[in-house]
C-alpha angles and dihedrals in degrees: 000000000000090000091052091052091048090048091048094051091044089057090048090052092049091049091050092049091047092048092049090050092048092049090058096047092083142354094242094117092051089048091051091050091051092047093051092048093047091048089052089052090051090052092049090049091051090050091050092050091050090052092048090055090053096048118104095229098052116155124202095222092049090047091054091049092049091046090054088054089050091052092048092051088054092047089056090068101020099107092052097040093046089053097046098039109016096159093054091049092048098044103036115008115036111353125142112287095244132101117252139181130249103256098200097048117106090224138034110293117172118210114200118219119266137179140045100326093054090044089053091052091051093046092054097041122096123258097032112237096216098177092053092047091049091053093050091047090051092050091048094051090050095048094046088049090054092049091047093052091050092049091066091068097030117109130195136179137230088257090058092049090055092046090050091050094051092043087051090057089054092048094050090049098045102032110011108054091034093063094240092132095050107055096168111018133061095236100108098112095038090053092044089053089055092050089047093052093049093048090047092051090054096042095049091056087069094053090074089065096049125097094199111100097184093048092049091049092050094049094047093047096047092047091051092048090050091050092050093048093049095044092051098037130113116208097237097041100035110126102231092172090059092044093052096041099042101032119012100044096045092044093048089059095038093055089052089052091049091049091054093041091057089049097231116157118260131224092256089059097051104028120072098195132067124269125207095234117059103228093200093062113111094203140050092208100056140094095252096053092094122050112239092197092060093057099039112018088235119144107215093179094061118098092234092061092082089055091047090055091049092050092044092055091056093047092048093056100031116097088211089103095062123083096239096031089242103110139046136182086268091061088082099020112059118188093220091056096051085268095302119108107233094240128116088234127003122255112264126222109267095018139302123063139286118255097254146033119270110246124219118258105220108123088357093138093062094085143100095214136020141218125042089279095045092235095141118069095191135036088236089059091048090055091051091055089057095044095050099038113110089213094053125028096345090199142113138225096253092057093045094048092047091054094047093046092055090060112084090197093054090046091056092047091053090049091053093045098044109027092157088063094044088241097299112172108222142128092284097051094041095052095040092052093053090045089051088056092048090050088071091061095088122149111188102117103077124138087263092056094047091048093050090048088053090241094119143019091210101125121102123227089253092052091050089049088051091052091052091048091047091054096036134022096013091051092213092136093059086077103017095055122203137275094023093037086217137101093271099127120236149252093029098025092212101121137056121220128213128199139206105224105159097240114193129225085250134351090253108047099052092215115139115248109250096222108118095204116194092003091064099038096099096247109131094211090056097053093101120123092241090062093061109120090004117145137181115271103243128216116260100207109118090011085145089077103037104073135170099063144218126033092293097044090231099134110076101197145012092261092063091046094050091046089053092053093042090058094049101254122267096330091049089055093051099263109128114236112166101203101033108151095192108091109253094217116105114253088218092218115172123229088256092053092048089051091051091050091052092049091051092050091051088052088062089073118121118156095157090125095057110145119196135209116292117250091236143000132228113277120257118208103222106020138047132204134181130245106244130191092233 
């Protein structure tokens, strides 16, 4: 019996020692305690704001002051909460202040906006809609209470803290300093400074466990510089180029180094699927920031991928895919025009034009949905629309497969590219080959990218001014999010946005274009009134080569586009448009500022991956077709 007691207490002692050792391996428990306490404070602040709205002696100025305190209490835990429970943040706490539809419902279900951004809009609108604000405050307090209760039993690891920190850097860059989160107030930098301080407090806890003096010094210094810049910054004059180049980009890589140095597992080691952001990337503004495999299912590391790209290039330029052998993908997507075609609307089969402008194809695969009206949810589906359309390829799969199968050369190419399928020619292999070709059309090495990565000094003063305007006063980056400069929404980059701008038939006649966009695309979930005239937010990289602009190709140059935005779209020019998402207020940009914006946008050009027409195509036994320059 005595031996059993001794053995029992020995095990207890070992467990105590082990637990003590574990508790000093990382600060994750301290971080969780802070997070739970800060979340509790946020809940208490939301309850206090709700009570203030319901008091008889409420005062609008006091409400705005208390709301700012509520926002700041949220910002203290935003980066961690947004990482752990992104859907709750988006749907109930701090989502965009616009109605949306339930994507998984079999019918049209409209979801009205909730949370802090919508509350801010109401609070700053005149007259104040007090009943609506009360309802939103009540909903917020309830949802934050639910999240707070869950947080008490919620666990997270050191890996997740590092992922949240690096995702927080992305969020501050793409949504914080741009003013996206503050649609009505001027609190963007002040709130970003609060987020920055909270993230820094968490990050610096890990430095005590690192045996890397230079790395610790760099992280501490960069964090302190970032805090100073944000604390002292003014929204219109804040130097975002300096902040990204001197602080965000170096810290993004340094936190990755610290993560590896402390030997914590990474997402790739514990997660079997693909994620949209490549955690191992050291830079936001680089070609490996987003994960191609997530968006396409392609496997670039496999040996067969090189053969898939080779095959895809031939299929892209070969008219063999069209019914009459008279058109190819390149008919509307010319390499020398960043794979657009330079026309307002592309030429249709049999004469006339298609209904919309052909977009460029650089970075086109990095998307959740395709076409101007977002009607295709996969690139494979987008290709089918083109193949079956009587105005485009006017063909079908059976005809295409029969032609390809009668070519011994094509058969061999498919065998090389898809050995696991024994070279079968089918929808999968056809679409994957073309996607493999398109994967080469990356554009993340412009002069802007190299400057922000500190690899070059090759940006003029005007171009840097344009960058700061784009991400600040001009509000371009609140829809064209960095680093893609498209509507792919950060920080997860899993969803495409569309906007109602009020584009005219031409810049001169001020008559709204009749195209209904998403509303008329045949997708049940998009048949909501607020999707009328709504179109996908395109990427702006290589915009130098893709004129004319907008879905209808009606705006011939960047000057006409920038003038349209400067005046506030249709609503800003006195044309009623109920659901316009572009603010109708004039940006009040000077001619010099518009010029700087244009110069910056031109500096986003990078066509280094341009791939031209093959010299010849595989032979077909019974038919012939000509090689055409588009």
